[in-house]
C-alpha positions in Angstrom: -14.4 0.2 -3.0 -12.6 1.4 0.1 -13.5 4.8 1.5 -10.9 7.4 2.4 -10.0 7.7 6.1 -11.9 10.4 7.8 -10.3 13.4 9.3 -10.9 14.0 13.0 -11.9 17.4 14.2 -9.8 19.5 16.5 -11.9 21.9 18.7 -10.1 25.2 17.7 -10.1 24.3 14.0 -13.0 21.8 13.1 -11.5 21.0 9.7 -8.1 20.0 11.1 -7.0 17.1 13.1 -4.1 17.7 15.4 -2.9 16.2 18.7 -1.5 18.5 21.3 2.1 17.6 20.6 1.8 18.8 17.0 0.6 22.2 18.3 3.9 22.4 20.2 5.8 21.9 17.0 3.7 24.5 15.3 4.2 27.1 18.0 8.0 26.6 17.9 8.1 27.5 14.2 5.4 30.2 14.0 7.8 33.0 14.7 10.0 32.0 11.7 7.7 30.9 9.0 4.3 31.4 7.5 2.1 28.3 8.1 0.9 26.9 4.8 -1.0 23.9 6.0 -1.4 21.6 9.0 -3.1 18.3 8.7 -3.3 14.8 10.1 -4.8 11.7 8.7 -4.7 8.4 10.5 -1.4 7.8 12.3 0.8 10.0 10.1 1.4 13.5 11.1 2.6 16.3 8.8 3.2 19.9 9.4 3.9 22.0 6.4 5.5 25.4 7.1 6.1 27.7 4.2 8.2 25.8 1.6 9.7 23.6 4.2 8.2 20.5 5.8 8.7 19.3 9.4 7.7 15.6 9.6 7.1 13.8 12.9 6.3 10.1 12.3 5.1 7.8 15.0 6.7 4.4 15.5 6.2 2.1 12.6 3.4 -0.4 12.8 4.7 -4.0 12.6 2.6 -6.6 10.8 3.4 -10.2 11.7 2.1 -13.4 10.3 4.4 -14.5 7.5 6.6 -17.5 8.3 9.4 -16.4 5.9 11.0 -13.4 4.1 8.7 -10.6 2.9 9.7 -9.7 -0.7 7.1 -7.1 -1.6 4.7 -4.6 -0.1 2.0 -2.3 -1.5 -0.4 0.1 0.0 -4.0 0.4 -1.3 -5.0 3.7 -3.0 -7.2 4.6 0.0 -4.3 4.2 2.3 -6.3 1.9 4.6 -4.7 -1.4 3.8 -1.2 -2.8 3.2 -0.4 -5.9 1.3 2.7 -8.1 1.8 4.1 -10.8 -0.5 6.3 -13.5 1.0 8.7 -16.4 0.5 6.1 -18.5 2.5 4.0 -18.5 -0.7 1.3 -16.3 0.7 0.0 -12.8 0.2 -1.5 -11.1 3.2 -3.7 -8.0 3.4 -3.8 -6.0 6.6 -5.8 -3.0 8.0 -3.2 -0.3 8.5 -4.9 1.4 11.5 -5.7 -1.7 13.5 -2.9 -4.1 12.3 -5.6 -6.8 11.8 -4.9 -9.3 9.0 -8.0 -9.3 6.9 -7.0 -11.8 4.1 -4.5 -14.5 3.5 -4.2 -15.4 -0.2 -2.9 -18.8 -1.2 -2.7 -20.0 -4.7 0.9 -19.6 -6.0 3.0 -22.6 -6.3 6.2 -20.7 -5.4 7.5 -17.8 -3.4 5.5 -14.6 -4.0 7.9 -11.9 -5.1 5.7 -8.9 -5.9 2.3 -7.4 -5.3 0.5 -4.3 -6.4 -3.0 -2.9 -5.8 -5.0 -1.5 -8.8 -5.6 2.3 -8.9 -9.3 1.8 -8.3 -8.6 -0.5 -5.3 -10.6 -3.4 -6.7 -7.8 -5.8 -7.8 -4.5 -7.1 -6.5 -1.7 -8.3 -8.8 1.0 -10.7 -7.6 4.1 -12.3 -9.2 5.7 -15.5 -8.1 8.6 -18.0 -8.6 6.0 -20.3 -10.1 6.4 -18.2 -13.3 2.9 -16.8 -13.0 1.2 -13.6 -12.2 -2.3 -13.7 -10.6 -5.0 -11.1 -10.6 -7.1 -11.3 -7.4 -10.3 -9.6 -6.2 -8.8 -7.3 -3.5 -11.9 -7.6 -1.3 -12.7 -11.3 -1.4 -9.3 -12.9 -2.2 -10.7 -14.8 -5.2 -8.3 -15.5 -8.0 -9.7 -13.9 -11.2 -7.0 -14.6 -13.7 -3.6 -16.4 -13.9 -1.1 -15.1 -16.4 1.3 -17.8 -17.7 3.8 -16.6 -20.3 7.1 -16.2 -18.5 9.8 -18.9 -18.4 11.3 -17.8 -15.1 10.1 -16.2 -11.8 7.8 -13.1 -12.0 9.8 -10.6 -9.9 7.8 -7.3 -10.4 4.3 -6.3 -11.3 2.5 -3.0 -12.0 -0.8 -1.5 -13.0 -1.0 1.4 -15.5 -2.4 4.6 -13.9 -5.7 4.0 -15.6 -5.9 0.4 -14.5 -6.4 -0.7 -18.1 -3.1 -2.4 -18.4 -0.9 -4.5 -16.1 2.8 -5.3 -16.5 5.0 -8.2 -15.4 8.8 -8.4 -15.3 10.6 -11.7 -15.0 14.0 -13.4 -14.5 13.6 -14.6 -18.1 14.8 -11.1 -19.1 11.3 -10.0 -20.4 8.7 -7.5 -19.5 5.2 -8.1 -20.6 2.1 -5.8 -20.8 -1.3 -7.3 -20.6 -4.7 -5.6 -21.2 -7.1 -6.0 -18.4 -10.5 -6.7 -19.9 
């Protein structure tokens, strides 16, 4: 199971992580609002002031490696990895902080249209033009199950919040719910 990203300490407030430029934003607004919370985790920066939020986001990280369109993306529950599903028939798993590709999953016979990581971060579900959905081990890339019931491409996939069920939606005008055992 993935661990949550650690917060870095800032000398004046050991429990907070803040670069100098965020302090400049904070000081600008201190005279107008009560500060509710200030935090930073990874590369995202958020300053919450009273009931308003001031967001300053860094430039987006670009993940390259696919050779054709990317149709779907998902972020792991820990926020440490991103998954991409592509027309090139692959699914790729990337470390968000480093941009490193950690897995390339091959196994679908058609374009991969959708991907979703389970709430516990142990499984990955994908849907494809090959009319199947596949359940993968999120850490090893091993195919655990292949679901074959649709008569057209599987365009969307989802896990229930408990992770007990998964759902697929298809161009065959059906949605199906499967129990994960």
